[in-house]
C-alpha positions in Angstrom: 5.9 72.0 56.9 8.9 70.1 58.0 7.0 68.7 61.0 4.3 67.3 58.7 6.9 65.7 56.4 7.9 63.4 59.3 4.4 61.9 59.3 4.5 61.4 55.5 7.9 59.7 55.8 6.6 57.5 58.6 3.6 56.6 56.5 5.8 55.6 53.6 8.1 53.5 55.8 5.0 51.8 57.3 3.7 51.0 53.8 7.1 49.6 52.8 7.2 47.6 56.0 3.8 46.0 55.4 4.7 45.3 51.8 7.9 43.5 52.6 6.3 41.6 55.5 3.7 40.4 53.0 6.4 39.5 50.5 8.4 37.7 53.2 5.3 35.7 54.2 4.8 34.7 50.6 8.4 33.4 50.5 7.9 31.4 53.6 4.6 29.9 52.5 5.4 29.5 48.9 3.4 30.8 46.0 2.6 27.3 44.7 1.0 26.3 48.1 -0.9 29.6 48.1 -2.3 28.8 44.6 -3.8 25.5 45.8 -7.5 25.3 46.4 -8.9 26.7 49.6 -5.6 28.0 51.0 -6.0 31.5 49.5 -8.8 32.6 51.8 -7.1 31.1 54.8 -3.9 33.0 54.0 -5.7 36.3 53.5 -7.6 35.9 56.7 -4.6 35.0 58.8 -2.6 37.8 57.1 -5.3 40.4 58.0 -5.5 39.2 61.6 -1.7 39.3 61.8 -1.6 42.8 60.3 -4.2 44.0 62.9 -2.3 42.5 65.8 1.0 44.0 64.5 -0.5 47.4 64.2 -2.2 47.3 67.5 0.9 46.0 69.3 3.4 48.4 67.7 1.1 51.5 67.4 2.9 53.4 70.1 6.3 52.8 68.4 5.2 53.7 64.9 5.4 57.4 65.2 8.1 59.4 63.6 11.0 57.8 65.5 14.4 57.1 64.1 14.0 53.4 64.7 11.4 53.2 62.0 14.3 52.7 59.6 15.6 49.8 61.7 12.2 48.1 61.6 12.1 48.4 57.8 15.7 47.4 57.2 15.3 44.3 59.5 12.4 43.1 57.4 14.2 44.0 54.2 17.3 42.0 55.3 15.2 39.0 56.1 13.4 39.3 52.8 16.6 39.6 50.7 18.4 36.7 52.5 15.4 34.4 52.3 14.8 35.2 48.6 18.5 34.5 47.9 18.3 31.3 49.8 15.4 30.1 47.7 16.8 31.4 44.3 20.3 32.9 44.4 20.9 36.1 42.6 23.2 39.1 42.6 20.6 41.1 44.5 22.2 39.8 47.7 24.9 42.4 47.2 22.3 45.1 48.0 22.9 44.1 51.6 26.3 45.9 51.6 24.6 49.2 50.5 21.7 48.7 52.9 24.1 48.0 55.8 26.0 51.2 55.1 22.8 53.1 54.9 21.5 51.5 58.1 24.7 52.4 60.0 24.0 56.1 59.2 20.3 55.9 60.0 20.0 54.3 63.4 22.2 52.9 66.1 20.5 49.4 65.8 22.5 48.7 62.6 24.1 45.7 64.4 20.9 43.8 63.9 21.8 43.5 60.2 25.2 41.9 61.0 23.5 39.5 63.4 20.9 38.5 60.8 23.6 37.9 58.2 25.6 35.9 60.7 22.6 33.7 61.6 21.9 33.0 57.9 25.6 32.2 57.2 25.8 29.9 60.3 22.6 28.1 59.3 24.0 27.6 55.8 27.2 26.1 57.2 25.3 23.9 59.6 23.0 22.7 56.8 26.1 22.0 54.7 27.9 20.0 57.4 25.2 18.1 59.2 22.4 17.8 56.6 24.8 16.9 53.7 23.5 19.9 51.8 26.3 20.6 49.4 24.9 23.8 47.9 27.3 26.7 47.8 25.1 28.9 50.0 27.5 28.7 52.9 30.5 29.7 50.9 28.7 32.5 49.1 27.4 34.0 52.3 30.8 33.7 54.0 33.0 35.3 51.2 32.7 36.9 47.9 31.8 35.0 44.8 35.0 35.9 42.9 37.1 34.0 45.4 35.0 30.9 45.3 36.7 28.0 43.4 33.8 25.5 43.8 
């Protein structure tokens, strides 16, 4: 019974992975662009082809291995950071809990720290060089309570 539950857990993780990859692609494309005439079919077709390539390329790694959590949490980190970049909310604080969970699930938890560092660095570069004076860089670098801007 316990052996079979690993496959059920892997199926659940794979479904969540596909769901958040789809949501992440919607964030990158933009829902308003998707609603325009003709782009809906192209998006669905390219999404189906990408999904098939993803499954074919990663099939040998998508079996009850501990790194399944790292795959899911990598996509979840990207989704939460991109969603926060487009429309800031307090959901970004979920990253703290997810990072603690990730550190106890798989040894690749450093990926979350690297992703957060890349997003914070990009926000600072955008603020300095592109004259983007949004507070994203400050909010990603320190807590909101200490921000005086």
